[in-house]
C-alpha positions, 0 to 999 in steps of 0.5 A, a space after each residue: 833187556 839182555 840176559 846175563 844168568 839162568 838160575 835153576 832150582 832143581 829139587 827131588 820132584 820139582 824144577 824152576 828156572 829163571 832167565 834174568 837180566 843185568 839186574 835180576 830182573 826175570 825176563 822168562 821163566 820155567 815154573 815146572 819140569 822134571 824133578 831129579 827123579 824123572 830127569 835121571 830116568 831120561 836116556 840123556 839124563 840131566 843134560 837131556 832134561 836141562 836142553 828140554 826145559 830151557 833149550 831156547 835160552 842156552 843160545 844166549 851163552 850166559 852163565 847157568 847156576 844151580 841149587 837144590 837136590 840136583 847137587 845131591 848124591 842122586 843129582 847131576 853132580 854131588 857138592 860137598 856140605 859147608 859147615 856153619 856158620 854159613 853165608 853168601 861169601 862161603 857159598 860163592 866161594 864154594 861153587 863147584 863148576 861142572 861140564 855141560 856140552 862145551 860149557 859148564 854149570 855152577 852148583 851150589 853146595 849144601 849146608 851141614 849142622 853138627 857134622 861131628 855130633 851124634 845127630 848131624 843135619 843137612 840141607 840142599 836148596 834151603 840155604 840159597 832161599 834163606 840168603 835170597 831172603 837176607 839179600 831181598 829184605 836186609 834182614 841179618 837175624 831171625 828164625 826161619 821155617 821153610 815147609 815142605 816134605 822135610 821142613 827146615 827150621 833155621 836160625 840167622 845171626 849177623 846175616 849167616 846161617 848158624 843152625 838148623 834142624 829138619 822135621 819130616 812132617 810132610 813125609 810123615 803126613 803123606 805116609 800116615 794118609 797113604 799107608 796107615 790105619 788113619 788114612 782108611 777113614 780119609 774120604 774126599 770132599 771140601 777143605 775144612 779150615 776148621 778141622 785144621 784149626 782143631 787139629 793145630 790146637 790138639 797137636 799143641 797139647 802136652 803128651 807124646 805125639 804118637 799117642 794123640 795122632 790116634 784121635 784122628 781115627 777115634 774121632 771119625 769112628 765116633 762121628 765127631 769128624 766127618 771124613 772129609 775133615 780127617 786129613 785137614 785135622 791130621 795135618 793140623 795135628 802134626 803141624 800144631 805139634 811141630 810148631 809148638 815143640 819149636 817154641 818149647 826149644 827156646 825160639 823166640 821172636 818173629 818167624 818168616 816162613 819161606 814157601 809157597 801156596 797153601 802149606 806156607 799159609 797152613 803154617 802161618 795159621 798155626 803160628 797165629 792160633 799158638 800166639 806167635 807172630 810169623 809172616 810169609 816171605 815174598 815169593 822168588 827167594 830161590 831165584 834171588 838167592 841164586 843171583 845173589 850168590 852168583 854176583 858174590 862169585 863174580 860169574 856175572 
């Protein structure tokens, strides 16, 4: 099959690429590569990193489209944020072309929520995944969570992104484990699904989260939480609070989780424990989003 598009999902610490055929079928893929922090440190910067990652594909002279933190201030080229509501047509119309040797790359813009308000919010890359899910599933309405270092909670109406907020649960978890007194009691050992579930239910309890977090230490000091259970309990506590707060914020109905692996499954379990329906989207939403945006832009 003839190749027609190279799609790049390029994050702060991650890199994924797909060589796609005329119908969006994956002909080849690169599942791992240097994120923007590592790529920027190379002598040849981002061009060198891309050449190293997908060099054999480049000879096919097909269009290249990229989304994610590669379009941030620390990335290859900074693209402007697009205001809400935001659909595929607006993303396709705002693609930014940038030179790459004797060719160019199309960069997808990010999204901004409430830019003139007291607490504006931004995303880069997640908008492409949401567009991919809409295209793949035909679902034009719903609530979405995209878990990661900085989780995104998003609302979609009439096939367009209408609102979102960022929750720093992932980064806070990493900081607490590595740099707080709570982390000193964490010991290696097998994962504990039961400790995670216990944490979710504790996280959903009323009261200030910063007050409840300390229970990860006090329970361990009283030998009511084993050392290998502390991290799972703390993860559950933070996720449980996040999910419970989202419900109190007026979100109702089914939720779609767009993510990979253990983290997406943790959120599904948390929703289930707190009696709210949620499902995990099929993999490949970033790739599908890049393909859909490229189609609407007329570059394939």
